C-alpha positions, 0 to 999 in steps of 0.5 A: 499500499502506498504512502501518501504523506509523511507524518511527524513521529512514528505513531502518526507515520503508522497511520499511513503504513497500513499495508499489513493491516488487511488479513489478505494483503492483496485486498485493501481493507475497508475503512472500518477494518483500518480502524479495527486493525490500526491502534491509532484509531482504537477509540474511533473503532470503539466510537463507531461500534457504540455509534452504530456506524461500523457496519456502514463504513465497512461496506461500499457506500450505496449512495455513491456510484463509486461506492466510496466514503471519505472520512476525517478520522480522529486519532486516539489523541484527538478523542483524548482531548475530550477526555475520551480515552477508552470505550467506557469513556464514550458512555458520557455522550448520548448515543444519538449525538455520538452517532451524529458526530461520527456522521459529521466526519463522513463525506459521501463520495471521494474527497481527495487531498487535492480538494482540501484547499483553503476556503473549500467547503464540503457537506457531511453525510449527516446533512447538507444544511449549513450547520453540517458543512465543514470548511478548509482553513489554511494558516500562514505556516501552510498547515491545513485544518478542517474547521478547527481540526488539523489535517495530519495526512491525506488519502489513506486508501481503503477499499471503500474510500479515503481516510484523512487523519485529524487531530481533533474530533469535529463537533457540530450541533445542527442548532443555533447557539441558543439551541445548542446550549439548551441541548447541552443543559438538558443532557442531550449531548453529554449525559450530565447536563452542562452550560445550565448556568449560561442558559439561565443567564441568557434567559434572565437577560432575555437574550435568546432572540438575539443569539438565535439570530443569523449572526454570525457569532463566535461565542465563548461559553463558560462551563457551570464550574466557571460560573461557580469559580466566579462567585456565582454559586447556583442558578438561583444566584443568577436569577437574582443578579442585576440584568444590566450587569449580567447582560454586560458580562454575557456580551463580553463573551460574544464576538461578531462581524462589524465594519472594523473586524470580521470576528463572527463564526471563527474556528480556532485557526481563524481567530487573530491569536496574540491580539486584542479584540472587541467583544459585543459589549464594547470591552476588550478581550485578549487572545493568547497564542495559537498553541496545539490548536487552541488559544486562551482568552482573557477579559479586561478584569480577569486575573488569569485567562480562560482555557478552551475546554471544548473548542470549535463547536459548529452551530448554524449561526456561528462557532462556540468555544466552551471555556473554563472561566467567565470573561469579566469586562 
């Protein structure tokens, strides 16, 4: 089997040296077989089984004349960034969301590496709706990303298509910013509800309509623990806060397109790292260096910057980055 791209490090190089993976060396393995036999895709294999897509990706694509799929395949390290290191960890995700997430990594047909050019967009097998359309980004150093995930290699051949290894799991909700946050708060994504404080704050300030509008927005979404760490112990405390003050805090977590800067709908590799930007509320936010696919963000009165816990969640009206601190104006 041919090598198509050299990857840094022996572990990544192994992704492309798949000639010995098939039981019969004269027959190329299917996409599922590659995941099963290559240790760098162990978590992907576990996810495909739990998400009930392993059989589908082990056979020719019935929806494509060539019978091919193209898969942006997260490595074990990509899943580990979300705390998913073994099969048991995947149970923290609702199975329908996991299944949809896996489909978001799939293109129905052949999408070769030569087609992954800056600005190119491709629908996923899940849907051709805007919330499920990925885009290719190229940074000044020449590295390429699909949404916020670095493309580690291209054109790993399988009997039923191609694999492009990536360093982050691609995430898309299919809903707008508010709908996505509500889904998380109701335990429809993770089994354990999250962003419950943020949803309560948005409702308290009556901002649902604004954040459901087309935007586009880039939203930094603090976790529940982030609110607790900021001295807001529970949702009852949010419901007692001054609406004007709370609205100012929430506005400090949103970037949008203005005449001065186009900051809405930005994945991590597109954000102006190492610079100061203006939030929706008019206050400055300091973006840190772009390091390992993420960057920090700091409010004007924060003593320390916030880290991205879950970056690059694609919504229909923008991109959400879940962070571990409330950004104080």
